[in-house]
Every structure is written in C-alpha cells, then in structure tokens.
C-alpha positions as CSV (number, residue, x, y, z in Angstrom):
1,E,0.0,0.0,0.0
2,E,1.4,3.4,-1.0
3,V,1.2,5.9,1.9
4,K,0.8,9.6,1.2
5,I,1.2,12.4,3.7
6,Q,-1.3,15.3,3.8
7,T,0.1,18.7,4.8
8,I,-1.8,21.9,5.7
9,I,-0.1,25.2,5.2
10,S,-1.6,28.4,6.4
11,W,-0.4,32.1,6.6
12,E,-1.7,35.6,7.0
13,T,-1.1,38.7,4.8
14,D,-1.6,42.3,5.8
15,E,-3.8,43.0,2.8
16,P,-5.9,40.9,0.4
17,T,-3.7,39.0,-1.9
18,L,-3.7,36.1,-4.4
19,C,-1.2,33.5,-3.4
20,Q,0.3,30.2,-4.7
21,V,2.4,27.6,-2.9
22,F,5.4,26.1,-4.6
23,Y,7.4,23.0,-3.3
24,V,10.2,20.7,-4.3
25,Q,11.4,17.4,-2.8
26,G,14.7,17.8,-1.1
27,L,16.7,21.0,-0.6
28,I,17.7,21.6,-4.1
29,V,18.2,25.2,-5.4
30,G,15.9,25.9,-8.2
31,T,13.3,28.2,-9.7
32,D,9.6,28.3,-9.6
33,D,9.7,26.5,-12.9
34,D,11.5,23.6,-11.3
35,A,8.9,23.3,-8.5
36,S,5.5,21.7,-8.2
37,S,2.7,24.1,-7.3
38,L,-0.8,24.3,-6.0
39,L,-3.4,26.2,-7.9
40,R,-3.3,29.9,-7.5
41,E,-6.0,31.4,-5.3
42,T,-8.9,32.9,-7.2
43,N,-10.1,35.4,-4.6
44,P,-7.9,38.0,-2.7
45,L,-7.7,37.0,1.0
46,T,-5.8,38.0,4.1
47,S,-6.1,34.5,5.7
48,H,-4.8,31.7,3.5
49,T,-4.8,27.9,3.8
50,Q,-3.6,25.4,1.3
51,V,-3.6,21.5,1.6
52,I,-1.0,19.4,-0.1
53,V,-1.9,15.8,-0.6
54,G,0.7,13.3,-1.8
55,F,3.9,13.9,0.0
56,A,5.9,10.8,0.6
57,P,6.7,9.6,4.1
58,A,10.2,10.2,5.7
59,T,11.1,12.8,3.0
60,V,12.3,16.4,3.1
61,Y,10.5,19.1,1.2
62,K,11.2,22.7,0.7
63,F,8.3,25.1,0.1
64,W,7.6,28.8,-0.4
65,V,4.7,31.1,-1.1
66,K,4.3,33.8,-3.8
67,C,1.6,36.4,-3.4
68,D,0.5,39.5,-5.3
69,D,-1.9,42.2,-4.3
70,E,-4.5,44.0,-6.3
71,A,-2.0,46.8,-7.1
72,G,0.3,44.2,-8.8
73,N,3.0,44.2,-6.0
74,E,4.5,40.7,-5.8
75,T,6.3,39.1,-3.0
76,R,7.9,35.7,-2.2
77,S,8.2,34.2,1.2
78,E,11.4,32.7,2.6
79,D,12.0,29.0,2.0
80,F,10.6,26.7,4.6
81,V,11.6,23.0,5.2
82,L,9.2,20.2,6.0
83,I,10.2,16.7,7.1
84,T,7.3,14.3,6.7
85,P,6.8,11.6,9.3
86,V,7.9,7.9,9.0
87,K,5.1,5.5,8.0
88,E,3.5,4.0,11.1
89,K,3.2,0.3,11.5
90,S,-0.2,-1.3,11.3
91,I,-1.4,-3.5,14.1
92,I,-0.9,-6.6,11.9
93,D,2.8,-5.6,11.3
94,I,3.3,-5.3,15.1
95,I,1.7,-8.7,15.8
96,L,3.8,-10.4,13.1
97,E,7.0,-8.8,14.4
98,N,6.1,-10.1,17.9
99,F,5.5,-13.6,16.6
100,E,8.8,-13.6,14.7
101,G,10.6,-12.4,17.9
102,T,8.9,-15.0,20.0
103,F,9.0,-18.0,17.6
104,G,12.1,-17.0,15.7
105,W,13.9,-20.1,16.9
106,V,11.7,-22.2,14.7
107,K,13.6,-21.0,11.6
108,N,16.8,-22.6,13.0
109,I,15.3,-26.1,13.0
C-alpha cells in the first residue's frame, strides 16, 4: 500500500492577496519553474490555507509562497523546510513482528 502524507499550510497577509504555494522534494536550489505548485487562489484574501496531498513519508520538502496584491505588487516568502513523518506500522505488522521475535527459533530447526 502506498502511503501519502497530507500537509496543511496556512499564513496571513496584511492586505488581500492572491497566493500560490510552490514546493520541491529535497533541498535543491531551483526556480519556480522547477517546482510543483498548487493552484493559484482565485479570490484575494488575508487569511490563506492550502492543503498538499501526496507527500511521501520520511522525506524532506522545501516550500515557499508567492503572493501579489490588487496593485500588482508581488512578494515571495522565505523558504521553509518540512520533514514528513515515517510511516507508522499497522497492528498486523506489530503482531507479526512479535510472533517472529517469540518464535524465531523455529527458523533454525
């Protein structure tokens, strides 16, 4: 089963803006053209929230936000780093590991 991590990013701006989140796997230096991005907002807001679905577990991502206001002023946030959590074991995995630990001597017969 392929596990995907969901991440919620939220931020505030001091005036209504249209924003877009960009991200890359790893800490590579690149441009917006090298990055994946979420859809650009369609309504100017001061309180922003974006959800990214599909990050891999135990992976480093770099992300940033670009916004522009109604006057056409554009700004880019600093780069942020996110480390996704390691995949948790299911209860079946834990039970099987316990059986292997308890009855591991059977493999030697």
